[in-house]
N, C-alpha and C positions, 0 to 999 in steps of 0.2 A: 267593175265593182270597187276595185282599189282606188280608181280615179275619183269616184264619188266620195269615198271615205277621206281621201286626201283633201279634196275640195271642202268638205265639211269641217275638217280640222283646221284648214287655213282660215276659213271664214270665222270660225269660233275664236281662234287665236287673234285674228285681226280685230274683231269686235271686242275681245277681252282687253286688248291694249287701250282702246278708246274708253272703255268703262273704267279701267284703272286710272288713266290720266284724268278723267272726269272726277272721280272720287278724290284724287289728290288735289285738284284745283278747288273743289268744294271745301275740303278740309282747310286749305290755306286761307280761303275767304272767311271761313268760320273763325279761325284764329285771329285774323286781322279785325274782324267785327267785334270780337270779345275785347280786344285791346282798345278799340274806339269807344265801345259802350261804357267802359270804365270812366271815361272823361265826363260823362253826363252828370256825375255827382261832384265834380270839382267846383270850387268856388270861382266866380267870375271876377274880372277886373278890367277896367279900361286900360288900353295900351296906346303908346305913341310909337309910330314907325320912325326909327332913328335914321335908317339908311335902307335903300333897296336898289337892286340892280339885277339884270339878267345877263348871264354869261354863258358862253359855249364851252362845253366840256366834251370828253370822249363819249359821253352818254347822251349828247344833244344839248339843247338849251335848258339851263337850270336857273331858277330864281334864287336870289340870296337876299333875305330880309333880316334886318336887325331891329328889334323893338324893345321898349322898356315899359315897365309897369310897376305899380306899388301894391304890395300886399302886406296888410297889418303894419303899415308904417315903414316898411323896408322896401327900397327900390331894387329891382332886378332888371337885368338886361339879358336877352336871349336871342338865339338864331334858330331855335328848334320850332318846327311847325308841322310835323307829321308823325304818324305812327308807322311801325313796320320795321323791316330789316334795314332800310336806308333812312333811318331817322335823320332829319335835317334840323 
């Protein structure tokens, strides 16, 4: 009887960990989706790629892109191309 109770507690705890991790991943995906959806209302502009290369880092292969664009008569140059914690 105690063995069955311990088994049930183990299974419940084991499944609880998976549910908690699943909710955490879903919440993170929701937050990143919110950041991305905000860009839908941004104005658009044509851009020119100034330089691009792919380099190896401690995290694997990473692209590096430099581009320029004009907005309301002012020229901008940027390297940023993503949302999230590791904005590039």
